[in-house]
C-alpha positions as CSV (number, residue, x, y, z in Angstrom):
1,X,20.7,5.3,-22.0
2,X,20.8,3.3,-18.8
3,X,17.5,3.4,-16.8
4,X,18.0,0.8,-14.1
5,X,18.3,3.5,-11.4
6,X,14.6,4.3,-12.0
7,X,13.5,1.0,-10.6
8,X,11.8,1.1,-7.2
9,X,11.0,-2.5,-6.3
10,X,8.1,-3.5,-8.6
11,X,7.5,0.1,-9.7
12,X,9.3,2.7,-11.7
13,X,9.8,6.1,-10.0
14,X,11.7,9.2,-10.6
15,X,11.8,13.0,-10.6
16,X,9.3,14.2,-13.2
17,X,9.3,18.0,-12.5
18,X,11.6,20.8,-11.5
19,X,10.7,22.6,-8.2
20,X,12.7,20.9,-5.5
21,X,16.2,22.1,-5.0
22,X,18.9,19.5,-5.7
23,X,16.5,17.1,-7.5
24,X,17.1,16.9,-11.2
25,X,14.5,15.6,-13.6
26,X,15.4,12.0,-14.6
27,X,11.9,10.8,-15.7
28,X,12.3,12.8,-19.0
29,X,10.3,12.6,-22.1
30,X,12.9,10.4,-23.7
31,X,12.9,8.1,-20.7
32,X,9.1,7.8,-20.7
33,X,9.1,7.0,-24.5
34,X,11.9,4.5,-24.1
35,X,10.0,2.8,-21.2
36,X,6.9,2.6,-23.3
37,X,8.9,0.9,-26.0
38,X,10.4,-1.4,-23.5
39,X,6.9,-2.4,-22.2
40,X,5.7,-3.0,-25.7
41,X,8.7,-5.3,-26.3
42,X,8.2,-7.1,-23.0
43,X,4.5,-7.5,-23.4
44,X,4.8,-8.9,-26.9
45,X,7.4,-11.4,-25.7
46,X,5.4,-12.4,-22.6
47,X,2.1,-12.9,-24.4
48,X,3.5,-14.1,-27.7
49,X,1.2,-12.2,-30.0
50,X,1.2,-9.1,-32.1
51,X,-2.3,-7.7,-31.6
52,X,-2.0,-6.0,-28.2
53,X,-4.2,-3.6,-26.4
54,X,-3.1,-1.5,-23.4
55,X,-5.0,0.9,-21.1
56,X,-3.2,3.9,-19.6
57,X,-4.4,5.9,-16.6
58,X,-2.9,8.5,-14.2
59,X,-3.5,10.1,-10.8
60,X,-3.8,13.8,-10.1
61,X,-0.1,14.7,-10.3
62,X,0.8,17.7,-12.3
63,X,3.2,15.8,-14.5
64,X,0.6,13.0,-15.1
65,X,-0.9,14.1,-18.4
66,X,2.5,14.6,-20.1
67,X,3.9,11.2,-18.8
68,X,0.7,9.4,-19.8
69,X,0.8,11.0,-23.2
70,X,4.5,10.1,-23.8
71,X,4.2,6.5,-22.8
72,X,0.9,6.1,-24.7
73,X,2.4,7.5,-27.9
74,X,5.4,5.3,-27.5
75,X,3.3,2.1,-27.1
76,X,1.2,3.1,-30.1
77,X,4.3,3.7,-32.2
78,X,5.3,0.1,-31.5
79,X,2.0,-1.3,-32.7
80,X,0.1,-1.5,-29.4
81,X,-3.5,-0.2,-29.5
82,X,-3.7,2.3,-26.6
83,X,-6.7,3.7,-24.7
84,X,-6.0,6.7,-22.5
85,X,-8.4,6.4,-19.5
86,X,-7.5,9.8,-18.1
87,X,-7.8,10.2,-14.3
88,X,-8.0,6.8,-12.6
89,X,-7.0,4.8,-9.6
90,X,-4.2,2.1,-9.6
91,X,-6.6,-0.7,-8.8
92,X,-9.0,0.4,-11.5
93,X,-6.2,0.1,-14.1
94,X,-5.6,-3.5,-13.2
95,X,-9.4,-4.1,-13.4
96,X,-9.3,-3.0,-17.1
97,X,-7.4,-6.3,-17.8
98,X,-10.0,-8.6,-16.2
99,X,-13.4,-6.8,-16.6
100,X,-15.8,-8.2,-19.2
101,X,-16.1,-5.8,-22.1
102,X,-12.5,-4.5,-21.6
103,X,-10.0,-7.2,-20.9
104,X,-6.9,-5.3,-22.0
105,X,-3.7,-7.3,-22.5
106,X,-1.9,-4.8,-20.2
107,X,-2.3,-1.6,-18.3
108,X,-0.1,1.3,-17.2
109,X,-0.8,3.5,-14.2
110,X,1.1,6.8,-14.0
111,X,1.7,7.4,-10.3
112,X,4.2,7.8,-7.5
113,X,1.8,7.0,-4.7
114,X,2.2,9.4,-1.8
115,X,5.6,10.8,-2.8
116,X,6.0,14.6,-3.2
117,X,4.4,16.6,-6.1
118,X,7.6,16.6,-8.3
119,X,7.9,12.8,-8.4
120,X,6.0,10.4,-10.7
121,X,6.4,6.9,-12.1
122,X,4.7,3.9,-13.6
123,X,3.0,0.7,-12.4
124,X,2.3,-2.1,-14.9
125,X,-0.3,-4.8,-15.0
126,X,-1.3,-7.9,-17.0
127,X,-4.2,-10.1,-16.4
128,X,-2.3,-12.2,-13.9
129,X,-1.7,-9.1,-11.7
130,X,1.0,-6.5,-11.1
131,X,4.5,-7.0,-12.5
132,X,7.3,-8.3,-10.3
133,X,10.8,-6.8,-9.7
134,X,12.3,-9.1,-12.4
135,X,9.8,-7.9,-14.9
136,X,10.6,-4.2,-14.3
137,X,14.3,-5.1,-14.6
138,X,13.5,-6.6,-18.0
139,X,11.4,-3.7,-19.2
140,X,14.1,-1.2,-18.2
141,X,16.8,-3.3,-19.9
142,X,14.7,-3.2,-23.1
143,X,14.1,0.5,-22.7
144,X,17.9,0.9,-22.5
145,X,18.3,-1.0,-25.8
146,X,17.6,0.2,-29.3
147,X,15.2,-2.6,-30.1
148,X,11.8,-2.2,-31.7
149,X,8.8,-4.5,-32.2
150,X,8.9,-3.9,-36.0
151,X,5.1,-3.6,-36.0
152,X,3.2,-0.9,-37.8
153,X,1.9,1.9,-35.6
154,X,-1.5,1.4,-33.9
155,X,-4.2,3.8,-32.6
156,X,-4.2,5.9,-29.5
157,X,-7.8,6.7,-28.4
158,X,-9.6,8.2,-25.4
159,X,-11.7,6.1,-23.1
160,X,-13.2,5.9,-19.6
161,X,-13.3,3.1,-17.0
162,X,-13.8,4.7,-13.6
163,X,-17.7,4.7,-13.9
164,X,-17.5,0.9,-14.6
165,X,-15.1,0.4,-11.7
166,X,-17.4,2.4,-9.3
167,X,-20.4,0.3,-10.4
168,X,-18.4,-2.9,-9.6
169,X,-18.0,-1.6,-6.0
170,X,-21.6,-0.6,-5.8
171,X,-22.8,-4.0,-7.0
172,X,-20.6,-5.7,-4.4
173,X,-22.4,-3.8,-1.6
174,X,-25.9,-4.3,-3.0
175,X,-25.4,-8.0,-3.5
176,X,-24.0,-8.5,0.0
177,X,-26.8,-6.5,1.7
178,X,-29.8,-7.3,-0.6
179,X,-30.6,-3.6,-0.8
180,X,-30.3,-1.0,-3.5
181,X,-29.5,1.9,-1.0
182,X,-28.1,0.1,2.1
183,X,-26.4,3.2,3.4
184,X,-29.5,5.3,3.6
185,X,-29.5,7.4,6.8
186,X,-25.8,7.1,7.3
187,X,-23.3,9.9,7.0
188,X,-19.9,8.9,5.6
189,X,-17.2,11.4,4.8
190,X,-14.2,11.0,2.5
191,X,-10.8,12.7,2.5
192,X,-9.2,12.1,-0.9
193,X,-6.2,14.5,-0.2
194,X,-6.7,15.9,-3.7
195,X,-5.6,12.6,-5.2
196,X,-7.6,10.3,-7.4
197,X,-10.0,9.0,-4.8
198,X,-12.6,11.8,-4.9
199,X,-14.9,9.6,-7.1
200,X,-15.7,7.4,-4.2
201,X,-18.0,9.9,-2.5
202,X,-20.1,10.7,-5.6
203,X,-19.9,7.5,-7.6
204,X,-20.0,4.9,-4.8
205,X,-21.3,6.3,-1.5
206,X,-24.1,8.6,-2.8
207,X,-25.6,6.0,-5.2
208,X,-25.7,3.6,-2.2
209,X,-27.7,6.2,-0.2
210,X,-25.0,7.7,2.0
211,X,-24.9,11.4,3.0
212,X,-21.4,12.6,2.2
213,X,-21.7,16.1,3.6
214,X,-18.5,17.1,5.2
215,X,-16.2,15.3,2.8
216,X,-12.9,17.0,2.1
217,X,-10.4,17.6,-0.7
218,X,-12.2,15.5,-3.3
219,X,-11.0,17.7,-6.2
220,X,-7.8,16.5,-7.9
221,X,-4.9,18.9,-7.3
222,X,-1.4,17.7,-8.0
223,X,0.1,20.3,-5.7
224,X,-1.5,18.5,-2.8
225,X,-2.2,21.8,-1.0
226,X,-4.0,20.5,2.1
227,X,-2.0,17.5,3.3
228,X,-0.1,14.5,1.9
229,X,-2.6,12.0,0.6
230,X,-1.3,9.2,2.8
231,X,-3.1,7.2,5.5
232,X,0.1,6.9,7.4
233,X,0.6,10.7,7.6
234,X,-0.4,12.2,11.0
235,X,-1.8,15.4,9.5
236,X,-3.9,13.4,7.0
237,X,-5.4,11.2,9.7
238,X,-6.0,14.2,11.9
239,X,-7.9,15.8,8.9
240,X,-10.3,12.9,8.4
241,X,-10.8,12.5,12.2
242,X,-11.8,16.1,12.4
243,X,-14.2,15.7,9.5
244,X,-15.9,12.7,11.3
245,X,-16.3,14.5,14.6
246,X,-17.4,17.8,13.1
247,X,-20.1,16.2,11.0
248,X,-21.0,13.4,13.5
249,X,-20.3,10.9,10.7
250,X,-20.8,7.2,11.0
251,X,-17.5,6.5,9.2
252,X,-14.6,8.5,7.7
253,X,-12.5,7.2,4.8
254,X,-9.1,8.4,3.6
255,X,-7.2,7.3,0.5
256,X,-3.6,7.7,-0.7
257,X,-3.0,9.4,-4.0
258,X,-3.7,6.5,-6.3
259,X,-6.2,4.7,-4.0
260,X,-4.3,1.4,-3.6
261,X,-4.2,2.2,0.2
262,X,-6.8,3.3,2.7
263,X,-7.5,4.1,6.3
264,X,-10.6,4.9,8.2
265,X,-12.0,6.7,11.3
266,X,-14.9,5.2,13.3
267,X,-17.8,7.3,14.5
268,X,-16.2,7.9,18.0
269,X,-13.1,9.4,16.3
270,X,-10.9,6.4,16.8
271,X,-8.5,5.7,14.0
272,X,-8.8,2.5,12.0
273,X,-5.4,2.0,10.4
274,X,-2.3,-0.1,10.9
275,X,-2.9,-3.0,13.4
276,X,-6.5,-1.9,14.0
277,X,-7.5,-2.0,10.3
278,X,-5.8,-5.4,9.8
279,X,-7.7,-6.7,12.9
280,X,-11.0,-5.4,11.5
281,X,-10.5,-7.1,8.1
282,X,-9.3,-10.3,9.8
283,X,-12.4,-10.4,12.1
284,X,-14.7,-10.0,9.0
285,X,-13.0,-12.6,6.9
286,X,-12.5,-15.2,9.7
287,X,-16.3,-15.3,10.2
288,X,-16.6,-16.2,6.5
289,X,-13.5,-18.4,6.3
290,X,-12.8,-20.0,9.7
291,X,-9.2,-21.0,10.2
292,X,-7.9,-18.9,7.3
293,X,-4.3,-17.5,7.4
294,X,-3.8,-13.8,7.7
295,X,-0.4,-12.7,6.2
296,X,1.0,-9.4,7.5
297,X,4.2,-7.5,7.4
298,X,6.9,-7.9,10.0
299,X,6.1,-4.9,12.3
300,X,2.5,-5.9,13.3
301,X,1.9,-6.0,17.1
302,X,1.9,-8.9,19.4
303,X,-1.7,-8.0,20.3
304,X,-2.8,-8.4,16.7
305,X,-1.2,-11.9,16.6
306,X,-3.2,-12.9,19.8
307,X,-6.4,-11.3,18.2
308,X,-6.1,-13.4,15.0
309,X,-5.6,-16.6,16.9
310,X,-8.4,-15.8,19.4
311,X,-10.8,-15.4,16.4
312,X,-9.8,-18.8,15.0
313,X,-7.2,-17.8,12.5
314,X,-3.6,-18.3,11.8
315,X,-1.2,-15.3,11.8
316,X,1.7,-15.5,9.4
317,X,4.0,-12.6,10.0
318,X,6.2,-12.0,6.9
319,X,8.4,-9.3,5.4
320,X,7.8,-5.6,4.8
321,X,6.7,-4.6,1.3
322,X,3.2,-5.0,0.0
323,X,4.4,-7.3,-2.9
324,X,6.2,-9.5,-0.4
325,X,3.1,-9.9,1.7
326,X,0.8,-10.5,-1.3
327,X,3.2,-13.0,-2.9
328,X,3.5,-14.9,0.4
329,X,-0.2,-15.3,0.7
330,X,-0.4,-16.5,-2.9
331,X,2.4,-19.0,-2.2
332,X,0.5,-20.4,0.9
333,X,-2.7,-20.8,-1.1
334,X,-0.7,-22.6,-3.9
335,X,0.7,-24.9,-1.2
336,X,-2.8,-25.8,0.1
337,X,-3.0,-23.4,3.1
338,X,-6.0,-21.1,2.7
339,X,-5.1,-17.5,3.1
340,X,-7.8,-14.9,2.4
341,X,-6.0,-11.7,3.4
342,X,-2.5,-10.2,2.8
343,X,-2.2,-6.9,4.5
344,X,0.6,-4.5,5.4
345,X,0.5,-1.9,8.2
346,X,0.9,0.8,5.6
347,X,-2.7,0.3,4.5
348,X,-2.0,-2.0,1.5
349,X,-4.6,-4.8,1.8
350,X,-5.2,-7.6,-0.8
351,X,-8.0,-10.1,-0.6
352,X,-8.1,-13.5,-2.3
353,X,-11.6,-12.9,-3.5
354,X,-10.4,-9.7,-5.3
355,X,-7.5,-11.1,-7.4
356,X,-5.1,-10.4,-4.5
357,X,-5.2,-6.8,-5.7
358,X,-4.1,-4.2,-3.1
359,X,-7.1,-1.9,-3.5
360,X,-8.0,0.7,-0.9
361,X,-11.4,1.3,-2.4
362,X,-12.3,-2.4,-2.3
363,X,-11.0,-2.6,1.3
364,X,-13.3,0.1,2.5
365,X,-16.2,-1.2,0.4
366,X,-15.9,-4.4,2.6
367,X,-16.2,-2.1,5.6
368,X,-19.3,-0.5,4.2
369,X,-20.9,-3.9,3.9
370,X,-20.2,-4.6,7.5
371,X,-21.4,-1.1,8.5
372,X,-24.7,-1.7,6.7
373,X,-25.1,-5.1,8.2
374,X,-24.4,-3.8,11.7
375,X,-27.1,-1.2,11.3
376,X,-29.6,-3.9,10.3
377,X,-28.6,-6.3,13.1
378,X,-27.8,-3.8,15.8
379,X,-24.0,-3.8,16.3
380,X,-21.3,-1.3,15.6
381,X,-18.0,-1.7,13.7
382,X,-16.1,-0.9,16.9
383,X,-17.4,-4.1,18.4
384,X,-15.5,-6.3,15.9
385,X,-12.2,-5.2,17.5
386,X,-13.2,-4.7,21.1
387,X,-10.9,-7.5,22.2
388,X,-7.9,-6.3,20.3
389,X,-5.0,-5.7,22.8
390,X,-3.2,-2.6,21.7
391,X,0.3,-1.6,22.8
392,X,0.7,1.2,25.4
393,X,3.6,2.7,23.3
394,X,5.2,2.3,19.9
395,X,8.0,4.1,18.1
396,X,10.1,3.8,14.9
397,X,13.7,5.0,14.7
398,X,15.2,5.2,11.2
399,X,19.0,4.9,11.5
400,X,21.1,5.8,8.5
401,X,23.9,3.6,7.3
402,X,26.7,5.9,6.4
403,X,28.8,4.1,3.8
404,X,28.5,3.0,0.1
405,X,28.3,-0.8,0.8
406,X,25.4,-0.3,3.3
407,X,23.7,-3.6,2.6
408,X,26.7,-5.7,3.8
409,X,27.3,-3.5,6.8
410,X,23.6,-3.5,7.8
411,X,23.4,-7.3,7.4
412,X,26.4,-7.6,9.7
413,X,24.7,-5.4,12.4
414,X,21.6,-7.6,12.3
415,X,23.6,-10.8,12.4
416,X,25.6,-9.6,15.4
417,X,22.4,-8.3,17.2
418,X,20.8,-11.7,16.8
419,X,23.8,-13.4,18.5
420,X,23.8,-10.7,21.2
421,X,20.1,-10.9,21.8
422,X,20.1,-14.7,22.2
423,X,22.4,-14.4,25.2
424,X,20.4,-11.7,27.1
425,X,18.3,-12.7,30.1
426,X,14.6,-11.8,29.6
427,X,15.0,-11.5,25.8
428,X,13.6,-14.2,23.4
429,X,14.1,-14.4,19.6
430,X,10.7,-14.5,17.9
431,X,10.3,-18.0,16.4
432,X,8.1,-16.9,13.4
433,X,10.3,-14.0,12.1
434,X,11.1,-13.7,8.4
435,X,12.9,-10.4,8.3
436,X,15.8,-8.9,10.3
437,X,15.8,-9.8,14.0
438,X,12.7,-9.6,16.2
439,X,13.0,-10.0,20.0
440,X,10.4,-10.3,22.7
441,X,11.3,-8.8,26.1
442,X,9.8,-9.8,29.5
443,X,8.3,-7.3,31.9
444,X,11.5,-6.6,33.7
445,X,13.1,-5.5,30.4
446,X,10.4,-3.3,28.9
447,X,7.4,-5.7,28.4
448,X,7.3,-5.5,24.6
449,X,9.3,-6.3,21.5
450,X,11.7,-4.7,19.0
451,X,12.5,-5.4,15.3
452,X,15.6,-4.3,13.5
453,X,15.6,-4.8,9.8
454,X,17.0,-3.5,6.5
455,X,15.0,-0.9,4.7
456,X,13.6,-2.1,1.4
457,X,15.0,0.7,-0.8
458,X,17.1,3.1,1.4
459,X,20.4,2.9,3.3
460,X,18.6,2.6,6.6
461,X,18.1,0.2,9.5
462,X,14.6,0.9,10.8
463,X,14.1,0.0,14.5
464,X,10.6,-0.6,15.6
465,X,9.8,-0.8,19.4
466,X,6.5,-1.5,21.1
467,X,5.7,-1.9,24.7
468,X,2.7,-2.8,26.8
469,X,3.9,-0.7,29.7
470,X,4.2,3.1,30.1
471,X,7.8,4.0,29.6
472,X,8.6,0.6,28.1
473,X,9.8,1.9,24.7
474,X,12.4,4.0,26.4
475,X,13.5,1.1,28.6
476,X,14.0,-1.1,25.6
477,X,15.8,1.6,23.7
478,X,18.2,2.1,26.7
479,X,19.0,-1.6,26.6
480,X,19.7,-1.6,22.9
481,X,21.6,1.6,22.6
482,X,25.0,0.5,24.2
483,X,25.1,-2.4,21.6
484,X,24.0,-0.4,18.5
485,X,26.3,2.6,19.3
486,X,29.4,0.4,18.8
487,X,28.8,0.4,15.1
488,X,30.5,3.6,13.8
489,X,28.8,3.7,10.4
490,X,25.3,3.4,11.9
491,X,23.8,6.8,12.9
492,X,22.1,6.1,16.3
493,X,21.6,9.8,17.0
494,X,17.8,9.5,16.9
495,X,17.9,6.7,19.5
496,X,20.4,8.7,21.7
497,X,18.2,11.8,21.6
498,X,15.2,9.7,22.6
499,X,16.7,8.1,25.7
500,X,18.6,11.1,27.1
């Protein structure tokens, strides 16, 4: 069978359950078993040895136990010793490969992040980190073959790692603060969205002394009955904000399904996500590493760029996609330019000190350290980003490309927009742009910026617009619409509806 269509960047994703009209299951039992065989073949070739150990974990999705079982059995059938870790977070599964006493050769996480309940997929890790797109292509090609390792079957056993992972996070806070219960007297609420992040309240916050009364949706439930477990979701952020204000909490924490992303809410109810969360992490790290480079995705605000420079750092705006941002930060370090943080506005954040692993739990653990220190020294978390200049307005328009060869057509739109923009008075092409076309506009033309780029995985051209003036987004959209509407295969109806 041909499985290349299951690739989603550096992950594998598909429909794992019936239940959504028009969506046919393609992550079948046979597919999962073949993918397990493909990973066994790939791992043996990559590491060049026969005695292999792999850990398998899953999030709270309803299809998780079956998929974890199928891929685990397939790996064992190919001679790989498998330990099923049960419910886990994606970052924890990577940590099984580098933690003393475990050090698995590889790890598999069964997850589809924040996608709907009927979806699922696989993420793969080795001790060097998460696999790249080319690795997934190779695994799926091997899955599509009839090759086998030729090794005798190995064992499949049950294990546990989440208690060890939680203790790693607790130890990080204790070492940084010099106190066993540094969160004593603080109320911190968690909204896990019924994903895999509920452990953080009972296994991290409470042992550190925090009162977690008011936490929400900690129990795993793969139907996600309350809201999407996604820090970018408005309903989800409204939920954790409500929990903070109702319980007069000092901090609110929200995770996505598999805990590789996070967001937060401060004690005054202000949201700490997107540009604000990047700014907070940048402020913390720039105190410890003056002059370091902060790598972000392409849609971060102009105010964030000014903030990073004002705090003594270098802002390197790169492409969308958490792996793109992480790999760029790694590349800079290898070239001799220190970069301590790679972070995307989606909530994916990876620190150099933590294997460049995008780990939502580690990210908020760093916030806990700062919260505890602030209580000791008399400052609030809010003060760290008091000088962040935030846009007055921001909006994203997702415009569909309505033809099969959408990539070529979309690239042509972007190329022609770049030429058009360069000739417009009051428009200036951003000099540090690595994706699509980003243009800064002066006060007479909306006092902001826009970015038009290709979507990473879909036939779309997302258009992001921000402005520092009331009504500025609409003014910029009105200037753009006459040009974009000339492309008959680009659906500009969302933009038209906004400006009229």
